[in-house]
N, C-alpha and C positions, 0 to 999 in steps of 0.2 A: 861475347858480352851479354847478349840477350838471354842465352841459356843460363848464365850465372845468375842474372837478375830474377828470372823465373824461378830458379831453384831457391833463391833467398826468400821470394814471396811465399812459396810453398812451405819453406822452413818456418817462417814467421807464423803463418796460419797454424801449422802443426804445433808449434810451441804454445800458441795461444790456446788451442784446444786442450793440450796436455795440462796447461796451467788451470784451465777451467775445471778439469776433472779433479786435479789435486785439491782445488779450493771448494769442491762440491758446489760449483756454481753452474749456471746454464748458459751455453753459447748457442745463439740462434743462427739460422741460415741467413737471416737478414743482416746480422752483424758481420758475418764472414763476407757476404756480398759487398757490404759497405766498405769493409777494410780493403778488399781486393780492388774495388773501384778507386778508392782514395789512393792506394799505393800505386796503382797504374797511372793515375793522373800525375802524382808526384814524380813517378819514374819517368814519364814522358818529359816533364819539365827538366828534371835533373839530367836526363840523357842529352837534352838540347844544350844545357849549360856545360855538360862535360865533353862536348866535342873538342874542346881545346885541351882536354886532359889526355895523358898518355894511357895506354891500355894496361900499364903496370900499376896505375893508382888504385889503392885499396877501395873496396866496396863501401867502407864506412863514410867515404866522402859523398856517396849518393844518398844513403840513409843514415841520418844521425841517430844517436842513442835516444834522444828525446822524442824524435819522430816515431821510432819503433816502439818506445814505451807508451806513447800516447795512443797508438793504434791498438796495441795489445791490451791496454786497459779497458778499451771500449768493447772488447769481445765478451765481457762478462757482465751480468746484472744480478740483482737480488732475486730470490725466489718469489713467484707470484703469490700474493695473499689476498684473501677476500674477507669481508666482515659480515656477520650475521647479527643484525640489530633487532631489538625487541621493543615494540610499542605496546605497553601494558594497558592502554586505554583507561587510564585513571587508577590503575592498580600500582602495587609496589614496583620499584625499579628492578629491571633485570639487565645485567651488564652485557654489553656487546661481546660476541665471541669472534676472534680472529684466527684464521688458519689457512692452510692450503686447500684448494679444491680437491674433494675426494677423500680427505683424511677423516678418520673416525670422529663422529660428533655425537655427544650425549645430550639429552634434553636437560635443560637447567631446571632448578627447582621452580615450581609454579609460583606466579605472583599472588598476592593477596589483595583483597578489597573488601572493606567492611560491608556486610549485607549482601554479598554476592558470592557465587561459587564459580571458580575458574572453569572454563569450558573448552579450552584448547587454543592452539596457535594456528593462524592462517596467513598465507602469503599476500592476501589483500583483504580489505574489509568486506568485500562482497563474495569472497570465495566460500564454497560449501565443502570442499575437500580439505581436511586438516593437513598441515605440514608434517611430513614424515622425517623424523630425526634418524641419523645413522651415519651420514657422511656430509661434509661441508658442501654447500652449493658451489656452482661454478662461477658465480658472480655475486657482487654485493647484494644482500637481500635484507628486507625488513619484514618481520613477522608481527601480526596484530593479534592481541588477546581477544578472546570471546568470553562473555560472562553470562551467567544466569542469576536472576534474582533469587536469593536464598529462600527456600520453602515452596517453590513452585511445584505443582502436581503434574506428573507425566503419566499418560495412559497409552498403552500400546494400541496401534491401529494398523490397517493394511496388512492383515494376517501376520501381525507381530514384526513387521518390517519398518515401522516408523512410529513416531509418537505424536500425540496431541498434548497441548499444554493448557493449564488453567491455574488460577491463583486464588480460589475462593477461601483457602485456609489463611490467606494473608489480609483479608479485607479490613480487619481491625487495625492494621498498621498505618493506615492513612498514607499509603505510598503515593509519591508524585511521579514516579517513573517505574517502569518495569522492563527489565532486560530479558528478552526471550532468546535462548541460545539456538545456534544452528543445529546442534546435535545434542543428544542425551544418550549416554552409555553407547556411543558409537553410531547410533541410528539418527537419521534426519528427523528434526521436528517439523512436521508437515501441516499441522492444523492447530487453530485456536479453538479450544473446546467450547461447546454451546454454554452460554452463561459463564464462561471462564473468568471474565473480569467484570461481571455485572456489578453495578453500584460502587465502582472504584471512584468515589466522589472527588478525590483529590488528584487523580491522575491527570497530568498536564499534556503529555504527548505519548504517542506510541509509534515505534519504528520496528517493523517486523523483518526478520531475516529473509533472504531470497528463497529459502526452501519452503516457506509457508504457501500451501496450495489452497487452503480452505479456512474461512472464518465462520465459526458456527453461529447458530441462532442466538440472538441477544448477547453475543460475546462481550460487547462493551456498552450494553444498555445501561442508561442511568449514570454515565460518567460525566457528572455535572461540569467539571472544570476542564475536560478534555478539549484542547483547542487545535491540536495538530495531529494528523494521521499520515503515515507513509506506508503505502501499499507496495509489496515487493514484486519482483520479476515473475515468479511462477504462480501467483495467485489466480485461481480459476473460479472460485465460488465465494459469495458473501451471503450468509444466512439471513433469514428474516429478522429484522429488528437488531441487526448487529451493532448499529450506532443510533438506535432509537433513544430519544430523550438525552441527547448530548447538546445542550443549548449553547455551549461556548465554542463549539467547533467552527472554526473559520478557515482552516487550511486543510485541503485534501491533496496529497501528492502521490504520484505513482511512478514506478520505474518506467522509463520510456520504452523498455524492451518487453513490457507486459503485453500479452496477446489477447487478454480477455476484457480489459477495461481501459478507459481513457478518461482524462480529466479535461474539461473544456470550460473555461471561465470559472474555475473553482468548483464545478459541478461534476459529479461522477456519473459516467454512462458506461453501458456495455460498449465494446469496441465498435460495433456496427451502428451505434447511436440510436438504437431502437428502444432501449430501455433506460429511463432516467432512474439511476440507482439511489443517489443521495445528493441532496442539496445541503450545503453547510449551514446548520441552524443558527450559528452565530453571526452570519453575514448581516451587515447593516443595510443592505439594499431593501427598498420598500416594495419593489415590484419585480416580477420575473415572467418572461414569456417562454413557454415550452416550445421547442423547435419542431419543425414539420416532419422530421425523421422519426420522432418518438412515437412508439405504439403503446408503450406501457409505462406507467408511473409506479415505481416499486414500493414495496412494503415500507411504510414510514419515511418515504423519501423527503417529505417536507414537514416532518414532525417537529414540534417545538420551535418553529421559526418565528420568534417573537416579533421581529422587525417587519416581516412581510405583511403588506396590506392588500396586495392584489396579485393573483396568479392567473395568467391567460393560458388555458388549456387548448392546444391546437386541435384542429379537426382530424389530425392523424391518429390521435390517441384512441385506443380501443379498450384498454384496461386501466383502471385505477385501483391500486393495491390496497390491502388492509392498512388502516391507520396512515394512509398516505399524507393527510394534512392534520393529523392528530395533534391537538393542543397548540395549533398555530393561532393564537388568540386574537390577532389583529387583522386577519383577513376579513374584509367587509362583504365581499361579493364573490360568488362562485357560479360559473356557467359550465355545466356538464354538456359537452357538445353531443350532437346526434350520433357521432361516430363511436361513442363509448357504449360498449355492450355489457360491461361487468364492472361493478364497484364493490370493493371489499368491505367487510365489517369495520366499524369505527372509522371509516374513511375521513369524515369531517368532525368527528367527535371532539368535544371540548374546544371548538372554535368559537370562543365566547363572543367575539365581535362580529360574527357572521350575521348580516342583516338581510341579505338577498340571495336566494338560490333559484337557479333555473335548471330544471331536470330535463335532459334531452330525451329524444324519442327512441334511442337505441337500447335502453335497458328495460327490463320488465320487473325488476325487483329493487326495492329500497332495502338494503341489507340491514342486518341487526346493528343497532346503535349507530347507524350511519350519520345521524345528526344529533346524537346524544349530547346534552349540555351545551347546545348552541343558544346561549341565553338571550342574545339580542334578536333572534329570529322571531318575527311577529306574524309572518304570513308565508304560506307555501302553497304552490299549485302542484298537484300530483297528476301528471298527464295520463291520457287514456291508455298508453302503452303499459302502465304499471299494473301488474296482477298480484303482486305480493308486497305487503309492508311488514318488514321484519321486526323481530323482538326488540322492543325498546327503541325503535328507529328514531323517534322524536322525544324520547323521555327526557325529562329535566330541562326542556326548552321553556323556561319560566315565562317568557314574554309571548309565547305562541298563542295567538288568539283566533287565527283564521286558517283553516285547511280547506282547499278547494279540490274536490275529487271530480275529474273530468270523464272517467270511464262509466258509462251507463250500465245499469244492471240488465242482464237478460238471463233467462233460465240456463243454468249450467255455466254461466259466465259472470263471475264476481271477483272481487279483490279479496284475497286472503289477508286477514289482519291478525298479526301475532300479538301475544300478550304484551301489555305495557307499552304499546307502540306510541301512545300519547300520554304516558304516565307523567304526573308532576308538571303538566303544562299550566298555562294561565287558567284561572278559575272561570274565565269568561270564554273559554275556547268554544268555537263553533266549527262544525264539520259540514261543509256545504256540498250537496249532491246535485247532479245536473237535472234531474227530473223527479217527479213524485213517485214513480215506480221504484226508482233507486232508493229514494228516502224510505219508503215503506219496507223495502227488503232489508235494509241495514238496521232499521229501527226495530223490526219484529222477527226477522228470520236468521239473519247473519249470526254466526257463532264466533268462537275464538275471541280475539281481542275486541271485536266490535261490541260485544255484550256490555263491556264496561263503559262504553261511550255512546250508548243509544240516546241518552238524553241530550247529547250535544249535536246530534244529526238534524239537519234542516235543509230546506230547499235553498239553492243558491239564488241570490237576488238577481233580478233581471236588470240589464243595463238600460 
């Protein structure tokens, strides 16, 4: 009896497999295993129930037609299909493609989007390698369109292995957004050109693709309405003045996987926190204290910060970059700590509200235009460590009435004064010297910029 039953099971499975081939359907090992298990379980039950039967009873009493039919029908299933969906990112609709994994796949017609050029399909918004059409994927997949603003300029760099991008030809269009593509003509776009988007006054935000490694000098200088910037994974360098004079900038975001920079409390630093790269000029905070890890304040880091009234520079800072506080009109007081050894040109230029300046002992030069157009500055003390006053250093400080020079003259040791260092200051300006020998030297012998101000030189009053 058992031999007959086993033969029936084998016959049923064989018939199921033959049926699958005839119907061009797929029979899986799991289905066969399931059928065998189920038949065996039913066989055990039916054999128990059939103990009262005679050995001459036909096998159909053990397996009914409905039972056999139900098992054989589960041995087949429809062919596996997958879908390839298209997210056109605001472009025209591209219909989903359905098919079997590995079957031939042709690229559909490119979507369209007014004002933009289609720049390829990618299997994730952050991917840099375009999707390759040819065969259907093995699982359901969504592709994302990449776009380039129409009319951008691309220039080959890196020995013709990559591109940099700019948009100066489009400046008259008053664009509020710019789409920078991941690739152009098959090559990665790796850099924003110097001055590439300067004076894009209506640009609201900028999001750069992951492949961007460098932002050139003055790339987004003068973007008055720019309020949000997203910096990508691979960014390594930001050029001088890249975001200078962006007074509306409030949000600086960066990919968490970026290895060169970090954003802390909305302020951009190098990853080691030793350089403060950019403070968001549109922030409404009125004060800021620079942390003790910072050694350098970058070019234009605090430029055009209208709401800032005070900035505390920590004793860790050694370098204040060019235009560091340029046009931050409401800063009232600045203390340059003794740790600072270098201050760039125009560092505090156009700080109209600056009333008080303390110059530390670590620098020997007041750089060119360092305090140019600081209209509210009425008095300044130039400590004995200063040996050079740069071109136009205090020019156009219209309220400046008192300059106290602390370094005494000795033969071969004097302060070099560049042209226009006190040009267009108050008509009552007095330049006070520490002793009579120093007065006599600068009134009669000193050359350069001192010649223009000999009549203003006098002996400092005694206390």
